[in-house]
N, C-alpha and C positions, 0 to 999 in steps of 0.2 A: 504494500500500500504506500502511495506517495503522500506523506504528511506535509502540510504547509511549512511548518517550522524547519523540517529537514531539508525541504527543497530550497527554502530561503537561505538556510545556513550554507548549503552547497554553493549557491550563487555568490554569497558573500565571501566564501573561502577562495573561490576562483578569482574574484576581484581583489582579494587581499594579497594573493600571490602576485598578481599583476602589479599591484600598487607598490610592492617592494622593488619593482623594476626601476622606478625613478624615471628619468627622461632618456630619450634616445641619444645616441652618440653625438656629441657636439664637436665643434672644431678644436676644442682644447682637451678632448679626451684622449689620453695617451694609451696606446695598446701595449701588450706584453713585450713586443719587439722594439719598442722605442729606445732611443739612446740612453735616456735617463728613466729610472723607475718612476711610475706615476706618483704625483703628490696625493695627499689625502683626498682632496676634492676630485681629482682626476680618477682616483681609484673608485670612488662612489659612482662617478659617471660611467666608468668602464663596466662595473658590475651591473648597473641598472640598464645599460645599453644591451648587454647580453640577454637580460630578461625581456626587455622591450622588443628585441629582435627574435624572441622565442627560442633562444639557445641556452637551455638549462645546463647542457654539458659544459659549455664554455664558462658559464657562471660558476659551476662547481670547481672547475679548474683554477679560476682566478680568485675565488673567494677564500681559499685556504692555502696553507703552505704545501709544497710538494709532498712532504712527509705525511701530513694529514690526509691529503688527497689519496695517497697510496693506501692508507689505512681505511679510508671510506670505500675504495674499490673492493678491498677484501671483505669488509663488513657487508656490502651489497651481495657479493657472491655467496656469503654464508647466511644470508637472510637476517642479518642483525640490524640492518639499517636501510632506509630509503631516502637518506638525506640528499637534497634539501626538502624533499616532499614530506618527510615525516616531521617537519617543523610546523606544519599546518595543524590547527585543531581538527580533531576527528580523523586524523590521517590513517588510523587503523581501519577505517571504513573504505579506504581507496580501492583495494582489490575487489571488495564486495560491490562497490559502485561500478567499477569497470566491468565486472562480470554481468551485472544487471543491464548495463548499456549495450554490451556486446552479445547478449543472448539473441538467438534466432528470432524470437518473437518480442524483442525489446520494445519496438515501436508500438505494438498493439497493447502490451501490458502497461507501459508507462502512460499511454494516452487514456487507457481505462482509469488508471489511478488519477490522472489529471482531471478527467471528467467528474469523478466522484468527489474530489477534494478542492479543486482550484478553478474550474471553468467559471468565468465571469465573476470570480471572487476578488475581493480587495484584501491585500495582506497588510494593510496599514497597522492593525492592532497586533498582528503577529510580529511584524517588523519592529514595532515599538517595544514589545515584550522582550524579543530576542536581543535587541540592542541594549536595553537596560541590564538584562541578565549577563550578557557577555562583558559589558564594561565593568560591572561589579566583580565578576570573576577575575578579570585581568588585574583589577585594583587590589584584590584581597587574596587571591590564590594563584596557583600555577608557578612555574619556574620562569619568571620573567625578570629581566634586568630593569634597572631604573629607567633606562632609555626606552625599553619596550613598553613599560607601564605608562610612559608619557605619550608614546606614539600610537600604540594600538587602540586605546579608547577613542582617540580622535578619528582614526581610520574606521572603526566600527560605527561610530556615530554618523560619519559621512555616508557610509554605505547603507546604514539603516534609513537615513533620510531619503536616499535614492530609492531603496526597495519599497518604501511605503507608498511611493507614487508611481512606481514602474508598472507597466501593463502586464504583470505576470499572469493574470487571469485570462489573457487573450488566447483563445484556442488556436487560431491560425499560427500565431507566433510560436506557441508551444509545440505544435505539430512539426513545424519546420526546424525548431531548435532540437527537439528530440531526435529527429531523423539525422541531423548533422552530427550530433554528439554520438549517436549510435554507430554511425559509419566510422567516425574517428576512433572510437573505442575498439571496434573490430579490427581496424588496421593496426592498432597498437599491440594487440595480442598480449595484454597485461591484465589478465582476469583472475590472478591468484598470487599469493605470496611466492609460490614456487616460480611463477612466470617472471615476477620482478627479479628474483634472485638469479634465475637462469639467463635473463637478458643482460645482467651486469649493469654497472653504473652508467657507462658511456651509452650503451644501446638503450637502456631503460629510460634515461633522461632525454635522449633524442626522440624516442617514441612518444613520451609524455609531452614533449615540447609541441609536437603536432596536435595532440589532443587539446592542450591549453590554447593553441593558436585558434582552433575552432571555437573553444569556449569564449575567447575574447571577441570573436565575431558575433557569437550569440548574445553576449552582453551588449554589444553595440546595437543590436536589434531591439534591445529593451531600453535604449536611451542612455546607456552608460558608455561614453566615449573615453575609455581609459587612455588611449594613445594621446589624444589632444590634451587632456589634463596633465599627463605626466611629462609631455614635452615642454610644458610651461614651468616645470619645477625650477626653482632657484637653489643652487648649491653653493654655499659659502663656507670657507674655513673660519671657524670661530676662535680657535686657539690651538697652539702647538707648543708642547714642552718636551724636548727630547724625543723619546719614542712613543709619546702619547699625543693624540690630537682629538679635537671635537669639530664636527662638521654640521652646520645648520641646514636643514631642508625646509623649504617653504613652497607649498603648492596648494592647488585647489582640487578636490576630488568630488565629482558630482555636485559642484557648486558650493561645497563646504570647505573653507580654508583650513589648512593643516600646517602647523609650525612645530618642528621637532628637531632634536639634536642627536646625532649618532656618535658613539665613541669609536676611535680608531687606535690601532697599535701597530708599531713597526717591528717586523721580525725579519732578520737576515736581509735587511735593506729594503724591504717592500712593505707597503701599508695594507692593512686588512681591517675590515669592520669587526670590532671586538665580539659582538653578539653572534655573527656568523661563525667566527672561529670557535667560540665557546660551544655552540650547539654542535658543530661538526666534530669537535673533540669528544663530546659526550656520545655522539653517534658511534664513533670508532670503538668506544668502550661499552657499547650497549649490548643488551641481550637480544635474541632473535625477535623480530617483529611478529606479533600475533594479531591476526584480523579479528575485529570485533564481531560478535555473533548477534 
């Protein structure tokens, strides 16, 4: 059964991942082969450009040190991690969701669920409840850094405002969206934990990049133009002391302004986003991922 809150949360999670992308590659964004290592601001632009371009594998390569990257590849092959995908809330549901989307009769079953639960419905009240609940959870629970507790509630509030007005109850849009997502999921062939592990990190992220590219198009059909919002992001170095720096991000998401600061650290001459590194290192040391039932 397709429940409104779960559908809404899935839409928000896809948008949240895309929002981490920042803006597209700008003229001052240095690549990994540049003569000089990227500055803190350039590093943020480089990583966000990878995600905006739909290249999760490149993001995984440049977001962590080579040693951590090697550990992540091993963790993927052993089924211990799906980083960076496993940093999303409800990430344990990902194989289950991919299996539902890629099933032979996915379009029929999902449209039946839509007709029972969402056709011509407004999700304003569900969006408001989910937004309040999620913001409170981030503020009081979970393994979030100070920077994440500052950024994520703003992000959730912006997406909640959008979802409350989005035409999610439109049957024609839903039918087209389900068909597109089902086709992308079938092409990805990532319908179980074993499939993710078997694909490995590089292939797994490349396949999921194509799925998320379709999801971004779906969101655009519901009035959320992530690319336009993210290209307008302003990235500024706020402070730098030795091997530590702080970078300020200012942008508007779905009409709601967001202002946050990310912490950076330099290792072996290159800058990294501290939260990305922390989560990746935790993933390397993690236990096998278990899908939620």
